[in-house]
C-alpha positions in Angstrom: 100.0 18.7 141.8 101.8 21.2 139.6 100.8 20.1 136.2 103.8 21.9 134.7 106.0 19.3 136.3 104.2 16.4 134.8 106.3 14.7 132.2 104.4 13.3 129.3 105.4 10.1 127.6 107.3 10.4 124.3 105.4 7.6 122.6 101.8 6.3 123.0 101.5 2.7 121.9 97.8 2.1 121.1 96.6 -1.6 121.1 93.0 -2.6 120.2 92.3 -6.0 121.9 89.7 -8.5 120.8 89.7 -12.1 121.6 93.5 -12.7 121.4 94.1 -14.3 124.8 96.3 -16.9 123.3 98.7 -14.4 121.9 98.2 -11.4 124.1 100.9 -12.0 126.7 103.6 -12.5 124.1 102.4 -9.2 122.3 102.4 -7.2 125.6 105.8 -8.4 126.6 107.2 -7.3 123.4 106.0 -3.7 124.0 106.8 -3.6 127.8 110.3 -4.9 127.1 111.2 -2.3 124.5 114.6 -0.7 125.0 112.7 2.6 124.9 111.0 3.0 128.3 109.4 6.4 128.0 106.1 5.2 126.7 102.5 4.8 127.6 100.5 1.8 126.5 96.8 2.3 125.8 95.0 -1.0 125.5 91.4 -0.9 124.4 89.5 -4.1 125.2 87.0 -4.1 122.3 84.3 -6.3 123.9 86.5 -9.4 124.1 84.5 -12.6 125.2 87.6 -14.4 126.3 90.1 -13.7 129.1 91.8 -10.7 127.4 90.5 -8.1 130.0 91.8 -10.3 132.8 95.2 -10.5 131.2 95.3 -6.7 130.6 94.4 -5.9 134.1 97.0 -8.3 135.4 99.7 -6.6 133.4 98.5 -3.2 134.3 99.0 -4.0 138.0 102.7 -4.7 137.4 103.4 -1.8 135.0 101.8 1.7 135.4 102.5 2.6 131.9 99.7 0.4 130.8 96.3 1.9 130.8 93.3 -0.4 130.2 89.9 0.7 128.7 87.0 -1.3 127.8 84.2 -0.7 125.4 81.5 -2.7 123.7 82.7 -4.4 120.5 82.9 -1.6 117.9 85.8 -2.7 115.8 89.5 -1.8 115.4 88.9 1.6 113.8 86.8 2.9 116.7 89.2 1.5 119.3 92.2 3.1 117.5 90.4 6.5 117.5 89.7 6.2 121.2 93.3 5.5 121.9 94.4 8.4 119.9 91.9 10.7 121.5 93.2 9.6 125.0 96.9 9.5 124.2 99.4 12.0 125.6 102.6 11.0 123.8 104.5 13.1 121.2 104.4 10.1 118.8 101.8 7.4 118.1 102.4 3.8 117.4 99.5 1.5 116.5 100.1 -2.1 117.4 98.0 -5.3 117.1 97.5 -7.6 120.0 98.6 -10.8 118.3 101.9 -9.6 116.9 105.4 -9.0 118.1 107.5 -5.9 118.0 111.3 -6.3 118.2 113.1 -4.8 121.2 114.8 -1.8 119.7 112.0 -0.8 117.3 110.5 2.2 119.3 114.0 3.5 120.3 115.4 3.5 116.8 112.4 4.9 115.1 111.9 7.6 117.7 115.6 8.8 117.4 115.0 8.9 113.6 111.9 10.9 113.9 113.4 13.3 116.3 116.8 13.7 114.4 115.1 14.5 111.1 111.9 16.1 112.4 109.8 13.6 110.5 106.0 13.5 110.2 106.4 9.8 110.3 108.9 7.0 109.6 108.2 3.5 108.4 110.2 0.2 108.5 109.9 -3.5 107.5 108.2 -6.6 108.9 108.4 -10.3 108.5 105.5 -12.8 108.8 105.2 -16.1 110.7 102.3 -18.5 110.5 100.2 -19.8 113.3 98.8 -22.9 111.8 100.0 -25.5 109.3 97.3 -25.0 106.8 98.0 -21.4 105.8 99.7 -20.6 102.5 99.3 -17.0 102.2 102.0 -14.8 100.9 102.7 -11.4 102.5 105.9 -9.4 101.7 106.9 -6.4 103.9 110.5 -6.2 103.0 111.8 -3.0 101.2 115.2 -2.7 102.9 117.3 -3.3 99.7 115.0 -1.2 97.5 114.8 2.2 99.2 117.4 4.8 100.1 117.6 5.9 103.8 116.9 9.6 103.2 114.1 12.1 103.9 111.3 12.0 101.3 108.2 14.1 100.7 105.2 11.8 101.4 103.7 11.8 97.9 107.2 11.1 96.5 108.0 8.0 98.5 104.4 6.9 98.0 105.0 7.0 94.2 108.2 5.1 94.6 106.5 2.4 96.7 103.5 2.1 94.3 105.9 1.8 91.2 107.7 -1.1 92.7 104.6 -2.7 94.2 105.7 -2.2 97.8 103.2 0.2 99.2 101.9 -1.4 102.5 99.1 0.2 104.5 99.6 -1.6 107.8 99.7 0.9 110.6 102.1 -1.1 112.7 104.7 -0.1 110.1 104.7 3.5 111.2 105.8 5.8 114.0 103.8 9.0 113.5 104.1 12.4 115.1 100.8 13.1 116.9 100.9 16.8 116.1 101.0 16.0 112.4 97.8 13.7 112.8 96.1 16.6 114.5 97.2 19.1 111.9 95.7 17.1 109.0 92.8 15.9 111.1 93.4 12.2 110.3 91.6 9.5 112.0 90.2 6.1 111.2 86.9 5.7 109.4 84.6 3.0 110.7 84.8 0.5 107.7 86.5 -2.6 106.8 89.9 -2.3 105.3 90.2 1.1 107.2 94.0 1.0 106.9 93.8 1.6 103.1 92.3 5.0 103.6 94.3 6.0 106.6 97.7 5.1 105.3 97.0 6.7 101.8 96.0 10.0 103.3 99.0 9.7 105.7 101.5 9.6 102.8 99.7 12.1 100.6 99.9 14.8 103.2 103.2 14.3 104.9 106.1 16.6 104.1 108.9 14.7 105.8 109.0 11.0 105.8 111.9 8.6 106.7 112.6 5.0 106.3 114.4 2.8 108.7 115.8 -0.1 106.6 115.4 -2.8 109.3 112.9 -5.4 110.2 111.3 -4.4 113.4 107.9 -6.2 113.3 106.8 -9.8 113.3 103.3 -10.3 111.9 101.4 -13.3 113.0 99.1 -14.9 110.3 96.4 -17.1 111.9 93.4 -18.8 110.7 90.8 -16.8 112.7 92.2 -13.4 111.9 90.6 -10.7 109.7 93.2 -11.1 107.0 92.4 -14.7 106.5 88.6 -14.3 106.5 86.6 -14.8 103.3 85.8 -11.9 100.9 82.3 -10.7 101.2 80.1 -8.0 99.9 80.9 -6.1 103.0 84.6 -6.0 101.9 83.5 -4.9 98.4 81.4 -2.0 99.8 84.3 -1.0 102.1 86.6 -0.7 99.1 84.1 1.5 97.2 83.8 3.7 100.3 87.6 4.0 100.5 87.9 5.0 96.7 85.0 7.5 97.2 86.9 9.2 100.0 90.2 9.3 98.1 88.6 10.9 95.2 86.9 13.4 97.5 90.3 14.3 99.0 91.9 14.8 95.6 89.1 17.2 94.4 90.8 20.7 93.8 94.3 19.2 94.3 97.1 19.6 91.9 97.6 17.1 89.0 100.4 15.2 90.8 98.0 14.4 93.7 95.2 13.5 91.3 97.5 11.2 89.4 98.6 9.4 92.5 95.1 9.1 93.9 93.9 7.7 90.5 96.6 5.1 90.7 95.7 4.1 94.2 92.0 3.9 93.2 92.9 1.8 90.2 94.8 -0.6 92.4 92.0 -0.8 95.0 89.1 -1.2 92.5 90.8 -3.9 90.6 91.8 -5.8 93.6 88.2 -5.6 94.9 86.6 -6.6 91.6 89.1 -9.5 91.1 88.5 -10.8 94.6 84.7 -10.5 94.1 84.8 -13.7 92.0 84.3 -15.5 95.3 80.9 -14.0 95.7 77.5 -15.3 94.6 76.3 -14.6 91.1 73.9 -11.8 92.1 76.7 -10.0 94.1 79.1 -10.3 91.3 76.6 -8.8 88.9 76.0 -5.9 91.4 79.8 -5.4 91.6 80.2 -5.1 87.9 77.3 -2.7 87.5 78.6 -0.5 90.3 82.1 -0.4 88.7 80.7 0.5 85.3 78.5 3.4 86.6 81.0 4.8 89.2 84.6 3.6 88.6 84.8 2.8 84.9 88.1 4.7 84.4 89.8 2.6 87.0 88.7 -0.9 86.0 90.6 -3.4 83.7 89.0 -6.0 81.4 90.9 -8.7 83.2 89.2 -7.9 86.6 85.7 -7.8 85.0 86.2 -11.1 83.3 87.5 -12.8 86.4 84.6 -11.4 88.5 81.9 -12.6 86.1 83.5 -15.8 85.1 85.6 -17.2 88.0 86.6 -20.3 86.2 88.9 -18.1 83.9 91.4 -17.9 86.8 92.3 -21.5 85.9 93.1 -20.5 82.4 96.5 -19.0 83.1 97.5 -18.2 79.5 94.6 -15.6 79.4 96.6 -13.4 81.9 100.1 -13.7 80.8 
């Protein structure tokens, strides 16, 4: 076959899959039925113990755009990196196997990226709850707050941080693959890997666009990562992320350092605040680490709540 005549897909959709058989068909249907057809779908079965692999193989028989890979369970980060390494599209879209992408999402974001030659574009999402006992609050709506124009990555990151609307979820972005290669960006094998990936994505982008529409429906379910309890594994992952952001900012200009410091402050205080759920010895470890390594980022409020969780109930303390 003449390789020069092989037409590569325009978008590679990368889907890590782990024990989501209940939702997988709906998720796959939302990708397969996109109005934009020139895609490849790379599904990585990450050691599922349910019927996910059977469902993937069934769909692959009916749609040759779907490529199915299997690996031992190594986590979402490794699965996404594998998908990225084996992708052939001009643009990358990371998708989760229990969510829903609305029908025109890839078409509209691709057209936006091509028209303005963007490194990546982002959009909004809404959440829905799979279970009656979930009362979590997630806000991915920025439509009325941002201008539809071309931004430098660090500029729009500053805007999003200033209004409390920076969201790290990778399924909010369509990203030019050549840009990821240029900046050598991949996922680190850690919990909360999206925090580091998305921060570095914005910090290094020259041209970023926003499509002011809701294209994604995020499912919140009881057994998902986002609803799991906070542990010392989460705490150490946040420390790892902050260390890597600081490392990136070394030798950079004062604007980058300032933004990275702001990111680190948010991450550290969120981690220390949430550490109030840990046992006493883990909370003490947390406070010691912060004092020795991240003192300039921490607030008195976070330290108090970490050491004395009962203070959360005294609302007047934090007004």
